[in-house]
Chimera marker file (.cmm) of the C-alpha trace (Angstrom):
<marker_set name="trace">
<marker id="1" x="-9.817" y="-3.835" z="-29.980" r="1" g="1" b="0" radius="0.5"/>
<marker id="2" x="-13.425" y="-4.376" z="-31.019" r="1" g="1" b="0" radius="0.5"/>
<marker id="3" x="-13.206" y="-8.141" z="-30.452" r="1" g="1" b="0" radius="0.5"/>
<marker id="4" x="-11.633" y="-7.587" z="-27.040" r="1" g="1" b="0" radius="0.5"/>
<marker id="5" x="-14.585" y="-5.461" z="-25.947" r="1" g="1" b="0" radius="0.5"/>
<marker id="6" x="-17.011" y="-8.081" z="-27.274" r="1" g="1" b="0" radius="0.5"/>
<marker id="7" x="-15.164" y="-10.827" z="-25.385" r="1" g="1" b="0" radius="0.5"/>
<marker id="8" x="-15.151" y="-8.853" z="-22.142" r="1" g="1" b="0" radius="0.5"/>
<marker id="9" x="-18.854" y="-8.113" z="-22.557" r="1" g="1" b="0" radius="0.5"/>
<marker id="10" x="-19.702" y="-11.787" z="-23.101" r="1" g="1" b="0" radius="0.5"/>
<marker id="11" x="-17.685" y="-12.797" z="-20.039" r="1" g="1" b="0" radius="0.5"/>
<marker id="12" x="-19.345" y="-10.128" z="-17.886" r="1" g="1" b="0" radius="0.5"/>
<marker id="13" x="-22.884" y="-11.006" z="-19.006" r="1" g="1" b="0" radius="0.5"/>
<marker id="14" x="-22.283" y="-14.750" z="-18.631" r="1" g="1" b="0" radius="0.5"/>
<marker id="15" x="-20.804" y="-14.281" z="-15.174" r="1" g="1" b="0" radius="0.5"/>
<marker id="16" x="-23.687" y="-12.055" z="-14.062" r="1" g="1" b="0" radius="0.5"/>
<marker id="17" x="-26.301" y="-14.558" z="-15.266" r="1" g="1" b="0" radius="0.5"/>
<marker id="18" x="-24.617" y="-17.561" z="-13.622" r="1" g="1" b="0" radius="0.5"/>
<marker id="19" x="-23.873" y="-15.816" z="-10.331" r="1" g="1" b="0" radius="0.5"/>
<marker id="20" x="-27.426" y="-14.506" z="-10.008" r="1" g="1" b="0" radius="0.5"/>
<marker id="21" x="-28.920" y="-17.946" z="-10.639" r="1" g="1" b="0" radius="0.5"/>
<marker id="22" x="-26.515" y="-19.532" z="-8.124" r="1" g="1" b="0" radius="0.5"/>
<marker id="23" x="-27.467" y="-16.848" z="-5.587" r="1" g="1" b="0" radius="0.5"/>
<marker id="24" x="-31.169" y="-17.543" z="-6.119" r="1" g="1" b="0" radius="0.5"/>
<marker id="25" x="-30.566" y="-21.286" z="-5.788" r="1" g="1" b="0" radius="0.5"/>
<marker id="26" x="-28.662" y="-20.825" z="-2.528" r="1" g="1" b="0" radius="0.5"/>
<marker id="27" x="-31.603" y="-18.858" z="-1.134" r="1" g="1" b="0" radius="0.5"/>
<marker id="28" x="-33.859" y="-21.789" z="-2.055" r="1" g="1" b="0" radius="0.5"/>
<marker id="29" x="-31.681" y="-24.381" z="-0.225" r="1" g="1" b="0" radius="0.5"/>
<marker id="30" x="-33.517" y="-24.348" z="3.122" r="1" g="1" b="0" radius="0.5"/>
<marker id="31" x="-36.893" y="-25.123" z="1.523" r="1" g="1" b="0" radius="0.5"/>
<marker id="32" x="-35.737" y="-28.097" z="-0.600" r="1" g="1" b="0" radius="0.5"/>
<marker id="33" x="-36.654" y="-31.343" z="1.141" r="1" g="1" b="0" radius="0.5"/>
<marker id="34" x="-36.408" y="-33.903" z="-1.674" r="1" g="1" b="0" radius="0.5"/>
<marker id="35" x="-33.810" y="-33.710" z="-4.428" r="1" g="1" b="0" radius="0.5"/>
<marker id="36" x="-31.860" y="-35.801" z="-6.891" r="1" g="1" b="0" radius="0.5"/>
<marker id="37" x="-28.126" y="-35.224" z="-7.319" r="1" g="1" b="0" radius="0.5"/>
<marker id="38" x="-26.764" y="-32.225" z="-5.452" r="1" g="1" b="0" radius="0.5"/>
<marker id="39" x="-29.038" y="-29.652" z="-3.886" r="1" g="1" b="0" radius="0.5"/>
<marker id="40" x="-27.563" y="-26.866" z="-6.012" r="1" g="1" b="0" radius="0.5"/>
<marker id="41" x="-28.044" y="-28.803" z="-9.241" r="1" g="1" b="0" radius="0.5"/>
<marker id="42" x="-31.629" y="-29.669" z="-8.301" r="1" g="1" b="0" radius="0.5"/>
<marker id="43" x="-32.426" y="-26.098" z="-7.225" r="1" g="1" b="0" radius="0.5"/>
<marker id="44" x="-31.246" y="-24.764" z="-10.594" r="1" g="1" b="0" radius="0.5"/>
<marker id="45" x="-32.358" y="-27.467" z="-13.045" r="1" g="1" b="0" radius="0.5"/>
<marker id="46" x="-35.073" y="-29.371" z="-11.164" r="1" g="1" b="0" radius="0.5"/>
<marker id="47" x="-36.548" y="-32.691" z="-12.245" r="1" g="1" b="0" radius="0.5"/>
<marker id="48" x="-39.705" y="-33.232" z="-14.257" r="1" g="1" b="0" radius="0.5"/>
<marker id="49" x="-40.793" y="-36.333" z="-12.335" r="1" g="1" b="0" radius="0.5"/>
<marker id="50" x="-40.414" y="-34.470" z="-9.024" r="1" g="1" b="0" radius="0.5"/>
<marker id="51" x="-42.574" y="-31.541" z="-10.115" r="1" g="1" b="0" radius="0.5"/>
<marker id="52" x="-44.221" y="-31.167" z="-6.685" r="1" g="1" b="0" radius="0.5"/>
<marker id="53" x="-40.900" y="-30.160" z="-5.146" r="1" g="1" b="0" radius="0.5"/>
<marker id="54" x="-39.605" y="-26.599" z="-5.225" r="1" g="1" b="0" radius="0.5"/>
<marker id="55" x="-37.049" y="-25.791" z="-7.890" r="1" g="1" b="0" radius="0.5"/>
<marker id="56" x="-36.175" y="-22.763" z="-9.989" r="1" g="1" b="0" radius="0.5"/>
<marker id="57" x="-36.140" y="-24.605" z="-13.341" r="1" g="1" b="0" radius="0.5"/>
<marker id="58" x="-33.610" y="-22.062" z="-14.661" r="1" g="1" b="0" radius="0.5"/>
<marker id="59" x="-31.444" y="-24.575" z="-16.483" r="1" g="1" b="0" radius="0.5"/>
<marker id="60" x="-31.652" y="-22.941" z="-19.915" r="1" g="1" b="0" radius="0.5"/>
<marker id="61" x="-30.570" y="-19.451" z="-18.765" r="1" g="1" b="0" radius="0.5"/>
<marker id="62" x="-27.802" y="-20.993" z="-16.649" r="1" g="1" b="0" radius="0.5"/>
<marker id="63" x="-26.458" y="-22.933" z="-19.641" r="1" g="1" b="0" radius="0.5"/>
<marker id="64" x="-26.732" y="-19.773" z="-21.767" r="1" g="1" b="0" radius="0.5"/>
<marker id="65" x="-24.650" y="-17.901" z="-19.173" r="1" g="1" b="0" radius="0.5"/>
<marker id="66" x="-22.000" y="-20.623" z="-19.182" r="1" g="1" b="0" radius="0.5"/>
<marker id="67" x="-21.888" y="-20.591" z="-22.992" r="1" g="1" b="0" radius="0.5"/>
<marker id="68" x="-21.534" y="-16.799" z="-23.069" r="1" g="1" b="0" radius="0.5"/>
<marker id="69" x="-18.732" y="-16.945" z="-20.508" r="1" g="1" b="0" radius="0.5"/>
<marker id="70" x="-16.720" y="-19.539" z="-22.428" r="1" g="1" b="0" radius="0.5"/>
<marker id="71" x="-17.419" y="-17.859" z="-25.781" r="1" g="1" b="0" radius="0.5"/>
<marker id="72" x="-16.058" y="-14.582" z="-24.400" r="1" g="1" b="0" radius="0.5"/>
<marker id="73" x="-13.059" y="-16.391" z="-22.964" r="1" g="1" b="0" radius="0.5"/>
<marker id="74" x="-12.419" y="-18.036" z="-26.325" r="1" g="1" b="0" radius="0.5"/>
<marker id="75" x="-12.630" y="-14.679" z="-28.118" r="1" g="1" b="0" radius="0.5"/>
<marker id="76" x="-10.122" y="-13.153" z="-25.691" r="1" g="1" b="0" radius="0.5"/>
<marker id="77" x="-7.722" y="-16.085" z="-26.018" r="1" g="1" b="0" radius="0.5"/>
<marker id="78" x="-7.833" y="-15.906" z="-29.824" r="1" g="1" b="0" radius="0.5"/>
<marker id="79" x="-7.258" y="-12.151" z="-29.703" r="1" g="1" b="0" radius="0.5"/>
<marker id="80" x="-4.349" y="-12.590" z="-27.297" r="1" g="1" b="0" radius="0.5"/>
<marker id="81" x="-2.573" y="-15.072" z="-29.550" r="1" g="1" b="0" radius="0.5"/>
<marker id="82" x="-3.243" y="-13.020" z="-32.704" r="1" g="1" b="0" radius="0.5"/>
<marker id="83" x="-1.856" y="-9.833" z="-31.122" r="1" g="1" b="0" radius="0.5"/>
<marker id="84" x="1.832" y="-10.492" z="-32.022" r="1" g="1" b="0" radius="0.5"/>
<marker id="85" x="0.852" y="-11.062" z="-35.679" r="1" g="1" b="0" radius="0.5"/>
<marker id="86" x="-0.854" y="-7.666" z="-35.801" r="1" g="1" b="0" radius="0.5"/>
<marker id="87" x="2.133" y="-5.864" z="-34.251" r="1" g="1" b="0" radius="0.5"/>
<marker id="88" x="4.623" y="-7.294" z="-36.788" r="1" g="1" b="0" radius="0.5"/>
<marker id="89" x="2.652" y="-6.085" z="-39.811" r="1" g="1" b="0" radius="0.5"/>
<link id1="1" id2="2" r="1" g="1" b="0" radius="0.2"/>
<link id1="2" id2="3" r="1" g="1" b="0" radius="0.2"/>
<link id1="3" id2="4" r="1" g="1" b="0" radius="0.2"/>
<link id1="4" id2="5" r="1" g="1" b="0" radius="0.2"/>
<link id1="5" id2="6" r="1" g="1" b="0" radius="0.2"/>
<link id1="6" id2="7" r="1" g="1" b="0" radius="0.2"/>
<link id1="7" id2="8" r="1" g="1" b="0" radius="0.2"/>
<link id1="8" id2="9" r="1" g="1" b="0" radius="0.2"/>
<link id1="9" id2="10" r="1" g="1" b="0" radius="0.2"/>
<link id1="10" id2="11" r="1" g="1" b="0" radius="0.2"/>
<link id1="11" id2="12" r="1" g="1" b="0" radius="0.2"/>
<link id1="12" id2="13" r="1" g="1" b="0" radius="0.2"/>
<link id1="13" id2="14" r="1" g="1" b="0" radius="0.2"/>
<link id1="14" id2="15" r="1" g="1" b="0" radius="0.2"/>
<link id1="15" id2="16" r="1" g="1" b="0" radius="0.2"/>
<link id1="16" id2="17" r="1" g="1" b="0" radius="0.2"/>
<link id1="17" id2="18" r="1" g="1" b="0" radius="0.2"/>
<link id1="18" id2="19" r="1" g="1" b="0" radius="0.2"/>
<link id1="19" id2="20" r="1" g="1" b="0" radius="0.2"/>
<link id1="20" id2="21" r="1" g="1" b="0" radius="0.2"/>
<link id1="21" id2="22" r="1" g="1" b="0" radius="0.2"/>
<link id1="22" id2="23" r="1" g="1" b="0" radius="0.2"/>
<link id1="23" id2="24" r="1" g="1" b="0" radius="0.2"/>
<link id1="24" id2="25" r="1" g="1" b="0" radius="0.2"/>
<link id1="25" id2="26" r="1" g="1" b="0" radius="0.2"/>
<link id1="26" id2="27" r="1" g="1" b="0" radius="0.2"/>
<link id1="27" id2="28" r="1" g="1" b="0" radius="0.2"/>
<link id1="28" id2="29" r="1" g="1" b="0" radius="0.2"/>
<link id1="29" id2="30" r="1" g="1" b="0" radius="0.2"/>
<link id1="30" id2="31" r="1" g="1" b="0" radius="0.2"/>
<link id1="31" id2="32" r="1" g="1" b="0" radius="0.2"/>
<link id1="32" id2="33" r="1" g="1" b="0" radius="0.2"/>
<link id1="33" id2="34" r="1" g="1" b="0" radius="0.2"/>
<link id1="34" id2="35" r="1" g="1" b="0" radius="0.2"/>
<link id1="35" id2="36" r="1" g="1" b="0" radius="0.2"/>
<link id1="36" id2="37" r="1" g="1" b="0" radius="0.2"/>
<link id1="37" id2="38" r="1" g="1" b="0" radius="0.2"/>
<link id1="38" id2="39" r="1" g="1" b="0" radius="0.2"/>
<link id1="39" id2="40" r="1" g="1" b="0" radius="0.2"/>
<link id1="40" id2="41" r="1" g="1" b="0" radius="0.2"/>
<link id1="41" id2="42" r="1" g="1" b="0" radius="0.2"/>
<link id1="42" id2="43" r="1" g="1" b="0" radius="0.2"/>
<link id1="43" id2="44" r="1" g="1" b="0" radius="0.2"/>
<link id1="44" id2="45" r="1" g="1" b="0" radius="0.2"/>
<link id1="45" id2="46" r="1" g="1" b="0" radius="0.2"/>
<link id1="46" id2="47" r="1" g="1" b="0" radius="0.2"/>
<link id1="47" id2="48" r="1" g="1" b="0" radius="0.2"/>
<link id1="48" id2="49" r="1" g="1" b="0" radius="0.2"/>
<link id1="49" id2="50" r="1" g="1" b="0" radius="0.2"/>
<link id1="50" id2="51" r="1" g="1" b="0" radius="0.2"/>
<link id1="51" id2="52" r="1" g="1" b="0" radius="0.2"/>
<link id1="52" id2="53" r="1" g="1" b="0" radius="0.2"/>
<link id1="53" id2="54" r="1" g="1" b="0" radius="0.2"/>
<link id1="54" id2="55" r="1" g="1" b="0" radius="0.2"/>
<link id1="55" id2="56" r="1" g="1" b="0" radius="0.2"/>
<link id1="56" id2="57" r="1" g="1" b="0" radius="0.2"/>
<link id1="57" id2="58" r="1" g="1" b="0" radius="0.2"/>
<link id1="58" id2="59" r="1" g="1" b="0" radius="0.2"/>
<link id1="59" id2="60" r="1" g="1" b="0" radius="0.2"/>
<link id1="60" id2="61" r="1" g="1" b="0" radius="0.2"/>
<link id1="61" id2="62" r="1" g="1" b="0" radius="0.2"/>
<link id1="62" id2="63" r="1" g="1" b="0" radius="0.2"/>
<link id1="63" id2="64" r="1" g="1" b="0" radius="0.2"/>
<link id1="64" id2="65" r="1" g="1" b="0" radius="0.2"/>
<link id1="65" id2="66" r="1" g="1" b="0" radius="0.2"/>
<link id1="66" id2="67" r="1" g="1" b="0" radius="0.2"/>
<link id1="67" id2="68" r="1" g="1" b="0" radius="0.2"/>
<link id1="68" id2="69" r="1" g="1" b="0" radius="0.2"/>
<link id1="69" id2="70" r="1" g="1" b="0" radius="0.2"/>
<link id1="70" id2="71" r="1" g="1" b="0" radius="0.2"/>
<link id1="71" id2="72" r="1" g="1" b="0" radius="0.2"/>
<link id1="72" id2="73" r="1" g="1" b="0" radius="0.2"/>
<link id1="73" id2="74" r="1" g="1" b="0" radius="0.2"/>
<link id1="74" id2="75" r="1" g="1" b="0" radius="0.2"/>
<link id1="75" id2="76" r="1" g="1" b="0" radius="0.2"/>
<link id1="76" id2="77" r="1" g="1" b="0" radius="0.2"/>
<link id1="77" id2="78" r="1" g="1" b="0" radius="0.2"/>
<link id1="78" id2="79" r="1" g="1" b="0" radius="0.2"/>
<link id1="79" id2="80" r="1" g="1" b="0" radius="0.2"/>
<link id1="80" id2="81" r="1" g="1" b="0" radius="0.2"/>
<link id1="81" id2="82" r="1" g="1" b="0" radius="0.2"/>
<link id1="82" id2="83" r="1" g="1" b="0" radius="0.2"/>
<link id1="83" id2="84" r="1" g="1" b="0" radius="0.2"/>
<link id1="84" id2="85" r="1" g="1" b="0" radius="0.2"/>
<link id1="85" id2="86" r="1" g="1" b="0" radius="0.2"/>
<link id1="86" id2="87" r="1" g="1" b="0" radius="0.2"/>
<link id1="87" id2="88" r="1" g="1" b="0" radius="0.2"/>
<link id1="88" id2="89" r="1" g="1" b="0" radius="0.2"/>
</marker_set>
């Protein structure tokens, strides 16, 4: 049960971080004139050689949110498949 709560917490925190950064990036869309790749990708990660353009440069927190989400998902999947072994004992 403890690992299930930890997994749910990681998924919730990762989702909140990623959704907030995507929301901020979508608010920045109208002001971005020059970008490389997609507008969303540029608004979140930016580019060092295009430093005069507006970008959030929130790549590290976004990647941290994605890692937390998938780590929580992995914990829940492992707990789900270990559940029958615990019931038999």
